[in-house]
MIDREN-642699 format. One record per residue (C-alpha): residue in three letters; x, z, y. Coordinates in steps of 0.05 Angstrom, whole numbers, padded with zeros to 5 digits, always signed. Example, Ala and Ser with C-alpha at 12.3 -4.5 7.8 and 13.67 -1.06 7.14 Angstrom:
<rs>
ALA+00246+00156-00090 SER+00273+00143-00021 
</rs>
This chain:
<rs>
MET+00483+00387+00722 SER+00490+00324+00764 MET+00469+00258+00731 THR+00435+00195+00748 GLY+00363+00189+00724 LEU+00317+00241+00694 GLU+00344+00306+00664 ILE+00323+00312+00594 ALA+00355+00380+00576 PRO+00308+00427+00625 VAL+00246+00393+00583 LEU+00270+00400+00513 PHE+00305+00470+00521 SER+00243+00496+00551 VAL+00196+00471+00496 LEU+00244+00497+00449 ALA+00252+00566+00479 ASN+00175+00572+00487 ARG+00168+00564+00413 THR+00221+00618+00400 VAL+00217+00665+00456 PRO+00158+00716+00469 THR+00143+00717+00543 LYS+00151+00665+00603 SER+00206+00710+00636 ASP+00244+00711+00573 VAL+00242+00638+00568 HIS+00273+00637+00637 GLU+00326+00679+00618 LYS+00340+00637+00554 LEU+00342+00574+00594 ASP+00394+00606+00640 GLU+00434+00624+00578 VAL+00430+00558+00544 THR+00443+00521+00608 ARG+00516+00556+00611 ASN+00533+00532+00537 THR+00579+00476+00550 GLN+00578+00443+00482 ILE+00501+00440+00478 ASN+00498+00412+00551 ASP+00551+00357+00539 GLU+00515+00332+00480 PHE+00449+00325+00524 GLY+00489+00292+00578 GLN+00508+00234+00528 LEU+00433+00228+00504 ALA+00407+00229+00574 ALA+00445+00168+00596 GLU+00416+00129+00533 PHE+00346+00156+00547 ASN+00344+00133+00617 ARG+00375+00064+00600 SER+00320+00053+00544 LEU+00267+00084+00585 ILE+00279+00035+00643 ASP+00284-00027+00596 ARG+00217-00008+00565 ILE+00178+00005+00629 LYS+00204-00067+00653 SER+00178-00099+00585 ARG+00111-00067+00588 ALA+00105-00084+00664 LYS+00117-00160+00641 ASP+00064-00151+00589 LEU+00017-00125+00631 ASP+00039-00167+00692 HIS+00036-00103+00728 LEU+00073-00098+00797 GLU+00074-00018+00803 LEU+00105-00007+00737 GLN+00156-00061+00757 SER+00171-00026+00817 LEU+00179+00043+00784 ALA+00231+00011+00734 PHE+00267-00018+00795 HIS+00274+00045+00828 TRP+00272+00092+00770 ASP+00338+00128+00791 ILE+00318+00140+00861 VAL+00247+00172+00831 ALA+00278+00216+00782 GLU+00330+00244+00826 GLN+00267+00270+00867 ILE+00239+00313+00809 ASP+00256+00387+00811 PHE+00259+00425+00750 THR+00282+00491+00778 GLU+00232+00543+00758 ILE+00195+00503+00715 VAL+00176+00527+00640 PHE+00135+00482+00596 GLU+00091+00513+00545 SER+00084+00452+00505 GLU+00107+00377+00497 GLU+00040+00351+00530 GLU+00043+00398+00584 ALA+00118+00373+00602 VAL+00099+00300+00598 THR+00040+00307+00643 TRP+00074+00348+00692 LEU+00129+00295+00693 ILE+00077+00239+00707 GLU+00044+00283+00764 GLU+00111+00291+00794 ILE+00130+00214+00792 ASN+00063+00198+00823 LYS+00085+00247+00882 VAL+00144+00207+00896 GLU+00134+00169+00963 ASP+00112+00096+00957 VAL+00097+00109+00873 ASN+00019+00094+00864 LEU+00008+00082+00792 ASP-00068+00067+00771 LYS-00096+00094+00706 GLU-00069+00038+00663 ALA+00001+00048+00689 ASN+00001+00127+00674 GLU-00021+00113+00602 GLU+00031+00070+00591 LEU+00080+00116+00622 LYS+00055+00171+00584 LYS+00065+00136+00519 LEU+00135+00109+00536 LEU+00159+00178+00555 SER+00132+00211+00497 GLU+00169+00158+00448 GLU+00234+00166+00485 PHE+00231+00241+00480 ARG+00220+00235+00409 ASN+00274+00184+00403 VAL+00319+00233+00437 VAL+00299+00295+00397 ASP+00315+00250+00332 ASP+00380+00232+00359 PHE+00399+00305+00377 ARG+00372+00330+00313 ASP+00422+00283+00271 ARG+00480+00307+00316 VAL+00460+00381+00294 ILE+00460+00365+00224 GLN+00528+00327+00229 ASN+00565+00384+00274 GLU+00565+00451+00241 GLU+00590+00484+00306 LEU+00536+00458+00345 SER+00488+00479+00293 ARG+00512+00548+00292 GLN+00510+00552+00369 LEU+00435+00537+00369 GLN+00423+00584+00315 ALA+00456+00639+00357 GLU+00418+00618+00421 PHE+00348+00614+00392 GLN+00353+00657+00329 VAL+00313+00603+00288 ASP+00325+00546+00246 ALA+00337+00498+00299 LEU+00327+00434+00248 ASP+00256+00453+00233 GLU+00239+00469+00306 LEU+00269+00403+00330 ALA+00225+00366+00275 ALA+00160+00402+00299 ILE+00177+00380+00368 ARG+00190+00311+00348 GLU+00123+00312+00311 GLU+00088+00332+00380 PHE+00119+00278+00418 ASP+00104+00230+00366 GLN+00031+00245+00368 LEU+00034+00243+00447 ALA+00061+00173+00442 TYR+00011+00151+00384 ARG-00026+00088+00403 ARG-00093+00085+00371 PRO-00100+00021+00327 TYR-00175+00026+00339 THR-00224+00039+00397 LEU-00270+00096+00398 TYR-00333+00087+00435 SER-00383+00131+00463 PHE-00451+00116+00438 PRO-00505+00092+00466 GLU-00464+00082+00533 ASP-00413+00034+00503 ARG-00463-00005+00460 GLU-00454-00071+00500 SER-00379-00065+00500 VAL-00381-00056+00417 ILE-00426-00119+00415 SER-00382-00163+00457 THR-00320-00143+00422 LEU-00351-00163+00357 LEU-00378-00230+00383 PRO-00346-00289+00418 GLU-00360-00296+00489 ASN-00400-00364+00477 ALA-00442-00335+00420 ILE-00514-00352+00420 GLU-00567-00305+00423 PHE-00581-00272+00352 VAL-00638-00296+00312 ASP-00676-00245+00273 ARG-00655-00236+00198 GLN-00688-00197+00146 GLU-00629-00157+00133 VAL-00630-00115+00198 PRO-00692-00066+00209 LYS-00728-00058+00274 ASN-00703+00008+00280 PRO-00642+00018+00227 ASP-00623+00083+00200 PRO-00548+00099+00203 GLY-00517+00101+00132 ARG-00461+00071+00095 TYR-00470-00003+00084 VAL-00429-00061+00064 VAL-00453-00126+00091 VAL-00432-00181+00035 GLY-00442-00255+00041 PRO-00403-00323+00039 SER-00365-00351+00098 GLY-00403-00370+00155 ALA-00471-00337+00134 GLY-00473-00299+00197 LYS-00447-00228+00173 THR-00419-00210+00239 ARG-00483-00227+00274 ILE-00519-00177+00227 LEU-00468-00120+00245 SER-00483-00138+00321 ALA-00552-00135+00314 PHE-00550-00076+00272 ILE-00517-00040+00330 ASN-00562-00067+00382 ARG-00622-00039+00345 LEU-00597+00022+00330 PRO-00633+00088+00356 GLU-00597+00120+00417 ASP-00595+00186+00378 SER-00569+00157+00315 VAL-00492+00168+00325 ASP-00447+00199+00379 HIS-00389+00149+00372 ILE-00372+00081+00341 LEU-00299+00072+00313 LEU-00276-00006+00317 PRO-00209-00016+00282 ASP-00167-00074+00321 GLU-00150-00136+00282 ARG-00133-00086+00221 MET-00108-00017+00211 LEU-00043-00024+00189 ASP-00016+00030+00151 SER-00025+00103+00131 ALA+00006+00127+00192 ASP-00052+00091+00229 VAL-00103+00129+00184 LYS-00062+00197+00202 GLY-00083+00186+00276 ILE-00157+00189+00263 THR-00150+00265+00243 ARG-00122+00274+00317 GLU-00190+00253+00348 GLU-00233+00310+00376 PHE-00300+00281+00356 THR-00363+00311+00385 GLY-00413+00285+00338 ASP-00423+00237+00283 VAL-00386+00168+00273 LEU-00406+00098+00253 LEU-00348+00065+00228 VAL-00351-00010+00237 TRP-00304-00056+00203 GLU-00302-00133+00192 ASP-00267-00171+00137 ILE-00249-00111+00094 HIS-00226-00160+00043 ARG-00161-00176+00088 ILE-00144-00100+00096 ASP-00107-00086+00031 GLU-00093-00161+00009 GLY-00021-00137-00011 GLY-00049-00086-00060 GLU+00006-00031-00040 SER-00028+00003+00019 LEU-00097+00040+00009 VAL-00115+00036+00080 LEU-00188+00026+00073 GLU-00199+00082+00023 SER-00153+00126+00058 THR-00188+00117+00125 ILE-00262+00132+00089 HIS-00232+00192+00059 GLU-00194+00220+00115 LEU-00251+00206+00168 SER-00300+00235+00123 HIS-00260+00299+00112 THR-00245+00307+00184 LEU-00319+00301+00205 ASN-00345+00344+00149 SER-00299+00397+00170 ASN-00327+00403+00238 GLY-00402+00392+00218 HIS-00408+00317+00234 THR-00422+00260+00186 LEU-00388+00193+00177 TYR-00433+00135+00174 ALA-00404+00061+00161 LEU-00422-00012+00174 LEU-00370-00056+00136 GLU-00369-00128+00126 ALA-00336-00170+00067 ARG-00334-00243+00046 SER-00375-00243-00021 GLY-00318-00295-00050 GLN-00263-00246-00033 LEU-00287-00179-00059 HIS-00233-00175-00113 ASN-00184-00161-00050 VAL-00227-00099-00035 PRO-00202-00038-00067 GLY-00248-00016-00125 ASN-00288-00060-00171 LEU-00340-00087-00129 PRO-00403-00098-00130 ALA-00402-00058-00198 SER-00369+00004-00161 PHE-00432+00013-00119 ASP-00463+00039-00183 ASP-00400+00084-00204 GLU-00408+00154-00190 GLN-00333+00164-00191 SER-00322+00108-00140 VAL-00314+00115-00063 TRP-00366+00060-00058 TYR-00419+00101-00095 ASP-00454+00124-00032 PHE-00453+00057+00000 GLU-00509+00012-00001 GLU-00496-00066-00004 LEU-00529-00111+00044 ARG-00529-00182+00012 VAL-00540-00237+00063 GLU-00597-00271+00038 ASN-00617-00342+00043 VAL-00651-00357+00106 SER-00719-00391+00116 LEU-00736-00458+00143 ASP-00765-00427+00206 PHE-00699-00391+00216 ILE-00657-00453+00210 HIS-00702-00491+00259 ASP-00697-00436+00308 LEU-00626-00433+00303 ALA-00616-00506+00305 VAL-00654-00515+00370 ARG-00613-00456+00398 MET-00547-00488+00381 ALA-00567-00554+00403 ASP-00582-00529+00469 LYS-00518-00491+00468 TYR-00474-00553+00458 ASP-00514-00599+00503 VAL-00530-00645+00446 SER-00594-00683+00445 ALA-00636-00692+00381 THR-00706-00712+00361 ASN-00749-00669+00317 GLU-00738-00718+00264 VAL-00661-00713+00266 LEU-00668-00639+00267 GLU-00713-00633+00209 ALA-00665-00680+00172 LEU-00610-00630+00188 ILE-00649-00575+00170 ASP-00661-00600+00099 GLN-00586-00616+00096 THR-00572-00544+00111 ALA-00623-00506+00073 SER-00580-00490+00014 ARG-00517-00471+00056 SER-00492-00418+00097 ALA-00543-00439+00150 PRO-00509-00415+00218 ILE-00433-00441+00211 TYR-00460-00499+00181 ILE-00509-00520+00238 ASP-00456-00492+00289 ALA-00398-00538+00261 VAL-00446-00601+00258 LEU-00475-00589+00333 GLY-00403-00566+00355 THR-00371-00629+00337 THR-00424-00679+00355 ASP-00406-00714+00424 ASP-00478-00723+00459 GLU-00528-00744+00406 LEU-00539-00729+00338 THR-00573-00787+00295 ILE-00600-00798+00227 SER-00548-00837+00206 ASP-00498-00780+00228 VAL-00536-00728+00190 GLU-00535-00775+00128 ALA-00462-00781+00135 LEU-00454-00708+00138 PRO-00408-00677+00081 ASP-00433-00627+00029 ASN-00397-00564+00056 VAL-00372-00538+00123 GLU-00297-00537+00102 ASP-00300-00611+00089 LEU-00341-00620+00157 TRP-00284-00585+00197 ARG-00230-00625+00154 ILE-00260-00689+00179 GLN-00256-00665+00252 TYR-00186-00644+00244 GLU-00164-00714+00216 ALA-00198-00743+00275 LEU-00167-00689+00324 GLN-00096-00708+00294 SER-00105-00778+00315 ASP-00142-00771+00381 SER-00115-00709+00407 ARG-00056-00689+00372 ASP-00037-00628+00417 GLU-00103-00598+00407 TRP-00092-00601+00332 TYR-00022-00569+00339 VAL-00052-00511+00377 LEU-00105-00500+00319 ALA-00050-00508+00267 SER-00004-00456+00300 MET-00065-00406+00298 LYS-00069-00425+00221 LEU+00005-00409+00212 LEU-00008-00342+00242 TYR-00070-00326+00201 ASP-00030-00338+00138 LEU+00017-00286+00162 ASN-00038-00239+00182 LEU-00015-00240+00254 PRO-00061-00239+00314 TYR-00068-00296+00357 TYR-00031-00276+00420 SER-00030-00336+00462 LYS+00047-00338+00478 LEU+00061-00332+00408 VAL+00013-00391+00390 ARG+00051-00428+00443 THR+00116-00411+00414 ILE+00097-00436+00346 TYR+00065-00498+00378 LEU+00135-00513+00414 GLU+00185-00490+00367 LEU+00159-00510+00298 LEU+00109-00565+00312 SER+00142-00595+00374 GLY+00082-00597+00417 ASP+00081-00623+00485 ARG+00101-00568+00531 GLY+00061-00595+00585 ARG-00003-00607+00551 PHE-00010-00531+00516 ARG-00055-00507+00567 LYS-00102-00564+00575 SER-00106-00571+00502 VAL-00126-00494+00496 GLU-00177-00506+00556 LYS-00204-00569+00521 LEU-00218-00527+00454 LYS-00249-00471+00491 GLU-00289-00505+00547 LYS-00307-00577+00516 ARG-00306-00565+00441 GLN-00326-00488+00447 TRP-00284-00485+00382 ILE-00243-00421+00407 ASP-00253-00362+00447 ILE-00203-00328+00498 ARG-00199-00253+00507 GLY-00155-00241+00564 LYS-00148-00252+00640 ASP-00106-00315+00632 LEU-00106-00371+00581 VAL-00029-00362+00571 SER-00004-00288+00574 ARG+00029-00241+00528 GLN-00041-00197+00525 THR-00081-00256+00515 GLN-00112-00268+00447 TYR-00145-00331+00421 TYR-00212-00320+00372 ILE-00236-00376+00319 HIS-00273-00364+00258 ASP-00232-00359+00191 ILE-00268-00420+00161 GLN-00247-00463+00217 LEU-00176-00447+00205 GLU-00180-00447+00129 ALA-00197-00523+00133 ILE-00135-00536+00172 GLN-00088-00570+00121 VAL-00025-00528+00138 ARG+00007-00470+00098 ALA+00057-00419+00128 ARG+00087-00412+00057 ASP+00106-00485+00061 ASP+00146-00469+00129 ALA+00165-00403+00117 SER+00236-00403+00136 GLU+00223-00440+00199 LEU+00167-00390+00215 SER+00213-00329+00199 ASP+00265-00356+00247 VAL+00219-00367+00301 LEU+00194-00296+00298 LEU+00262-00267+00293 SER+00283-00304+00356 GLU+00220-00305+00396 GLU+00191-00239+00383 GLU+00189-00230+00462 SER+00127-00274+00455 LEU+00092-00216+00433 PRO+00068-00151+00468 THR+00125-00099+00457 TYR+00084-00049+00422 THR+00063-00106+00369 GLN+00135-00131+00357 PRO+00144-00084+00300 ILE+00078-00094+00270 ALA+00084-00169+00274 HIS+00155-00163+00232 LEU+00119-00115+00180 ASN+00058-00166+00169 ALA+00102-00227+00165 GLY+00147-00191+00116 ALA+00091-00172+00072 ALA+00067-00243+00072 PHE+00138-00267+00055 SER+00139-00216-00001 LYS+00077-00236-00028 TRP+00101-00316-00034 GLY+00164-00288-00067 ARG+00207-00304-00005 ILE+00242-00240-00014 SER+00306-00251+00033 LEU+00257-00271+00090 ALA+00215-00209+00078 ILE+00280-00169+00086 ASP+00298-00205+00146 GLN+00229-00185+00178 TRP+00233-00117+00157 LYS+00304-00106+00182 ALA+00281-00130+00250 ALA+00221-00083+00253 LEU+00266-00020+00241 ASP+00311-00048+00288 LEU+00256-00045+00338 ASP+00226+00023+00312 PRO+00274+00059+00261 THR+00217+00109+00248 PHE+00163+00061+00224 PRO+00145+00094+00156 GLU+00104+00032+00134 VAL+00165-00009+00137 HIS+00208+00038+00100 PHE+00155+00043+00047 ASN+00148-00037+00037 TYR+00221-00044+00041 GLY+00236+00013-00012 LEU+00182-00018-00056 LEU+00214-00091-00051 LEU+00282-00064-00064 ALA+00262-00028-00126 LYS+00216-00082-00153 HIS+00255-00146-00137 GLN+00322-00128-00117 GLY+00339-00079-00175 ASN+00366-00031-00128 PRO+00331+00035-00136 THR+00385+00075-00098 GLU+00376+00040-00037 ALA+00300+00040-00051 GLU+00304+00117-00053 ILE+00334+00122+00013 HIS+00275+00083+00047 LEU+00221+00115+00010 ARG+00248+00182+00035 LYS+00253+00159+00104 ALA+00174+00136+00096 ILE+00161+00211+00075 GLU+00205+00242+00128 TYR+00170+00201+00188 ASP+00098+00208+00155 PRO+00097+00271+00119 GLU+00022+00254+00096 PHE+00040+00188+00074 LEU+00001+00196+00007 GLU+00026+00128-00026 ALA+00099+00138-00006 TYR+00101+00206-00046 TYR+00073+00170-00105 SER+00117+00109-00105 TYR+00177+00153-00095 ALA+00153+00195-00155 LEU+00147+00128-00197 LEU+00215+00110-00177 LEU+00243+00174-00194 GLN+00211+00170-00264 GLN+00218+00098-00281 SER+00287+00076-00248 LEU+00325+00139-00228 GLY+00316+00180-00292 ARG+00300+00245-00251 PRO+00231+00266-00288 GLU+00232+00339-00255 ALA+00238+00311-00187 ALA+00186+00256-00203 ALA+00139+00314-00227 ASP+00152+00350-00161 TYR+00131+00289-00121 TYR+00070+00272-00159 ARG+00047+00346-00143 ARG+00067+00336-00070 ALA+00017+00274-00070 LEU-00036+00309-00106 GLU-00029+00368-00050 LEU-00053+00309+00001 ASP-00107+00289-00048 SER-00121+00324-00110 GLU-00166+00269-00139 PHE-00114+00213-00138 VAL-00125+00190-00209 GLU-00056+00152-00220 ALA-00020+00208-00191 LEU-00057+00255-00238 TYR-00044+00209-00297 ASN+00029+00195-00285 LEU+00041+00268-00279 GLY+00013+00276-00343 LEU+00057+00222-00372 VAL+00121+00247-00346 LEU+00105+00321-00369 HIS+00086+00291-00442 ARG+00143+00238-00446 ASP+00201+00260-00406 LEU+00193+00336-00399 ASP+00162+00354-00469 ARG+00109+00399-00437 PRO+00048+00385-00480 GLU+00006+00440-00453 GLU+00017+00417-00383 ALA+00010+00344-00397 GLU-00059+00357-00430 GLU-00081+00391-00372 TYR-00066+00330-00327 TYR-00091+00281-00374 LYS-00161+00318-00375 LYS-00160+00321-00298 THR-00148+00244-00300 LEU-00207+00232-00348 LYS-00249+00282-00304 GLU-00239+00237-00244 HIS-00239+00171-00280 SER-00272+00178-00349 ASN-00260+00103-00363 HIS-00184+00105-00356 ALA-00161+00068-00418 PRO-00088+00085-00417 ALA-00099+00155-00402 HIS-00147+00161-00466 ASN-00092+00125-00506 ASN-00033+00173-00486 TYR-00073+00234-00491 GLY-00094+00210-00560 VAL-00014+00208-00575 LEU-00004+00273-00551 LEU-00060+00305-00593 LYS-00035+00271-00652 GLU+00042+00281-00645 ASP+00052+00344-00606 LEU-00016+00389-00605 ASN-00032+00368-00683 ARG-00104+00353-00665 PRO-00118+00287-00700 THR-00194+00289-00697 GLU-00193+00292-00618 ALA-00136+00242-00618 LYS-00180+00193-00659 GLN-00238+00203-00609 HIS-00193+00183-00552 PHE-00166+00123-00584 GLU-00235+00100-00598 ARG-00255+00114-00526 SER-00194+00074-00498 LEU-00212+00016-00544 SER-00285+00019-00525 ILE-00264+00012-00454 ASP-00208-00038-00460 PRO-00212-00076-00532 SER-00150-00113-00507 HIS-00103-00047-00508 THR-00052-00066-00551 LEU-00014+00004-00555 ALA-00084+00037-00568 HIS-00093-00007-00629 LEU-00024+00009-00652 ASN-00032+00081-00643 TYR-00096+00085-00673 ALA-00075+00043-00734 ASN-00016+00096-00750 LEU-00064+00150-00738 LEU-00114+00126-00788 ASN-00058+00112-00840 ASP-00020+00178-00826 GLU-00080+00233-00818 PHE-00140+00196-00851 SER-00110+00156-00905 GLU-00159+00102-00879 SER-00104+00042-00897 GLN-00158-00012-00890 GLU-00184+00003-00824 ALA-00113+00018-00802 LYS-00096-00055-00826 GLN-00153-00081-00782 HIS-00121-00047-00720 PHE-00049-00070-00733 GLU-00076-00142-00742 SER-00113-00133-00674 ALA-00052-00112-00642 LEU-00013-00178-00671 GLN-00068-00220-00646 LEU-00062-00194-00572 GLU+00014-00192-00576 PRO+00039-00240-00630 GLN+00110-00241-00602 ASN+00118-00165-00603 ALA+00176-00149-00651 ASP+00153-00071-00654 ILE+00085-00085-00673 HIS+00114-00136-00730 TYR+00162-00079-00760 GLU+00110-00027-00756 TYR+00060-00067-00795 GLY+00115-00095-00842 THR+00130-00024-00864 PHE+00060-00007-00867 LEU+00046-00066-00913 LYS+00105-00055-00965 GLU+00102+00026-00963 GLU+00026+00035-00959 LEU-00004-00029-00989 ASN+00051-00047-01036 GLN+00052-00119-01006 ALA+00127-00126-01009 GLU+00125-00198-00993 GLU+00078-00199-00938 GLY+00113-00139-00908 GLU+00183-00169-00912 ARG+00152-00232-00876 HIS+00133-00184-00816 LEU+00198-00153-00821 SER+00232-00220-00820 ILE+00193-00239-00756 ALA+00215-00177-00721 ARG+00289-00193-00735 SER+00278-00263-00710 ILE+00243-00241-00646 ASN+00295-00186-00630 PRO+00354-00193-00679 GLU+00393-00138-00640 GLU+00340-00082-00648 TYR+00324-00099-00717 LYS+00379-00130-00750 GLY+00391-00072-00792 ALA+00317-00066-00819 ASN+00301-00061-00888 ILE+00368-00036-00913 GLU+00342-00003-00975 ILE+00379+00049-01023 PRO+00360+00054-01092 LYS+00328+00117-01119 TYR+00375+00171-01142 PRO+00361+00220-01200 GLN+00339+00290-01190 ASN+00390+00328-01150 LEU+00393+00383-01099 SER+00438+00346-01057 VAL+00451+00269-01054 GLU+00503+00233-01017 THR+00483+00158-01000 LYS+00519+00097-00998 LYS+00557+00093-00936 GLN+00517+00040-00894 SER+00543+00003-00832 VAL+00496+00003-00775 SER+00514-00027-00705 SER+00482-00043-00638 ARG+00431+00017-00632 PRO+00427+00094-00656 VAL+00393+00102-00721 ALA+00339+00133-00753 ILE+00330+00156-00827 ASN+00262+00135-00857 LEU+00242+00160-00924 GLY+00206+00112-00968 ALA+00151+00164-00990 ASP+00119+00229-00962 ILE+00157+00290-00977 PRO+00117+00332-01025 LYS+00072+00386-00995 ASN+00104+00459-00987 THR+00171+00426-00988 ALA+00221+00420-00931 LEU+00282+00373-00922 GLU+00345+00381-00891 ALA+00389+00327-00882 THR+00459+00324-00853 VAL+00471+00259-00823 LYS+00540+00233-00810 GLN+00578+00176-00774 ASP+00649+00155-00780 VAL+00666+00116-00717 THR+00740+00113-00720 GLY+00741+00087-00793 ASP+00785+00138-00822 GLY+00731+00164-00872 LYS+00716+00228-00842 PRO+00653+00239-00801 ASP+00666+00236-00723 HIS+00586+00259-00711 GLU+00541+00291-00751 GLN+00466+00321-00743 VAL+00422+00369-00779 ILE+00350+00343-00785 HIS+00290+00377-00814 LEU+00227+00345-00840 MET+00164+00380-00863 ASP+00101+00370-00903 GLY+00095+00292-00907 GLU+00140+00272-00845 ASN+00179+00212-00866 LYS+00215+00187-00797 TYR+00264+00223-00754 ARG+00299+00192-00692 LEU+00377+00206-00690 ASP+00410+00226-00625 GLY+00478+00217-00604 PHE+00504+00165-00651 ASP+00550+00111-00625 PRO+00512+00051-00611 THR+00573+00007-00625 GLY+00572+00017-00697 GLY+00607+00053-00752 GLU+00587+00075-00822 VAL+00531+00129-00828 TRP+00511+00168-00890 THR+00471+00227-00908 GLU+00467+00287-00947 ILE+00402+00309-00965 LYS+00374+00375-00993 PHE+00304+00393-01011 ARG+00274+00466-01010 SER+00206+00502-01020 LYS+00182+00539-00960 ASP+00202+00601-00998 GLY+00272+00580-00992 GLN+00286+00560-01061 ASN+00324+00496-01084 THR+00267+00448-01118 ALA+00284+00388-01157 SER+00217+00379-01181 PHE+00207+00310-01157 ASP+00249+00246-01154 LEU+00284+00233-01093 PRO+00245+00174-01058 SER+00280+00113-01034 TYR+00296+00118-00961 GLU+00328+00073-00912 LEU+00372+00071-00849 TYR+00338+00032-00792 VAL+00355+00015-00718 VAL+00310+00039-00670 ASP+00304+00037-00590 ASN+00310+00104-00563 SER+00277+00084-00495 LEU+00218+00127-00469 GLY+00180+00064-00448 GLU+00101+00058-00473 ASN+00118+00015-00535 SER+00152+00082-00564 SER+00085+00115-00567 
</rs>
């Protein structure tokens, strides 16, 4: 069929036929048949036009990013080049073969001469566009039953499944690594130069780094500016050549679970050392377990091929709370991912070290200082993070350092930088604007791409357009405060580098300019390399969400999805936001399902979707299914185990299955206080094993003495099963101390005091508090009906109850060997006749029963009660105890346990 641009039907039909037809000759025949199918080809004709338009635009954009003339020329002459590619008699056995063949054919065209970089970019772009066109075609098949029927007839397979598999293959070909995999020892110097800035001074010996270190799993921990990155570099520099085969170095940060998934596609030929800086910044948002997932997935992938994962990680000691787990305690926790890691704590340095460092840095910055001055500086520095402090002092000194200069130094490096920036604002405001622009990007967790820095400098801070380049040059060459990574000072691929502690001293905050920053990122996204734009919107949205700027987060994530509708992490974060902050679980479900669709191994998406189904959408069966899917990906995922037990226990009434998952939870995490508590509830209420329940409530409280529900549940157990009313009283009181405004606790405690301890006045006081805190819930509390004489059947006085369904509460235990049958009735219409009734049975000491289906708007309620012995004979050998009708909440929240 004649068209302008590249034909796509031969490629996609070929890989589809190859999946379904046994021999190559049969594939040729099948392609001939499909080519004659008018409807199928018409659909592809429409898609091909969009494919070529989009591909040309993206080649142009990448050519601009890379300043690549050959790619620019290819985009300009694309139609001419594409027309010269002959698909006749070509059969592709795989998606990769198709893309590789196309690139080879493009390079054969006269005047096309793409270098390695351009070919890599073209491979990615072709793969992404083929992935997108498969998505579009699959959508059309879903919406068009006739098209679906014809594909089924042509290929005799489930076309949707096969198209999904083809899409996944193209997606893998398009995947851009968010990390670099180096060969070791060949690329040792490249790793070190990536870690250290261009103008770094030579490393000075530190005791933390052995002369010939063994690879292992280490976390280097120390304060900001203590030289942690230099320790990483020295470790790699001294690593014996035969220690590992690869070093894996993440980019600015691994962004999401899709990035983690890419690691499993690597073909490792030996052991790997994972080197990762600033791990305290990876999962600051708390939603995405990228760090733990990377360690888990990489370990599994390597172990399955007979290789080993080693790790050299770095974190700031004051930010360990942002690292998943409970560091440093988790280094000794056998059940933690950190158990086989060793902490390398950056120690205080010797005076000889500080002296050597000061001499080297003075030489680096061309600062003259006498021995007396250096000794004074050393005395000033000895108790601080020496490397960054000395670097800041000498790096901000003009020509000569004097005793008076040293005496005037502030106590910490942050104040030192703050003083420098205050002077910079007066003396060279545009240099300060450059640094302030970088600080705003730092707050948003965005890389310091030069054109984006320049955009913030111009649009938000109103810097002088003509002074930006000169300001950057001064900061790099004269002050040596920043480093440049790129061929030019200002291009979309160039990044600036600066130490975090220098930026943190700049007195601007992105959250104060959030709206303006959001507008700039939306209108000036072209300042970023094309492939980073969706990522930038993702990170900015995460920052805005963290600061409570929900509408700005939504704007950023919508922009990210406009650029990449298949970005699973954006769908995931957007879904969580809709559920938590917008009260829109229906829309949240759509995005969480898309996160799973676009990344079928997105563990957190399965888990979060299960939570949504359980807590907001009221679909416990589906929730259980998605918890199980999460556990198929990670059978040791503690929270999925726990919540599956919870939904089986509370929502699906499957106590034996619930027990299995509570046990699995506690096997993986024996100190999980809520699991012990809810397992105790299950053992008491469903499995009738009160002694075991007692052990679990006690264990829960030993782990977390402030667990209110454990106190409350334990109090009820002690009273109901062990007649230990005084100890029960202590736990009721502990629960009230923890939550003095909890109406449920006041109500249960008040009832306990009146009925068990005969403290009517004190009990009534707590019931009154319950009513005052939650009048709607407890306004019917303590409606008592006097005792009746011995009777086989008793009709109570009619009592009006409103606002909530009701329950019956007998004021004393039912005698042993006796059953109670009560018919509870309600008159809603007011005609004196029951409109609803329910028969309940209470056995051997039970004294409360929850009623279902009663009209919450009110209506008179009464009961007819009969007592029978277990042999079925009526019995009236005891007085009918007093009882009450009281209002309860039928919700399934944890407080009901």
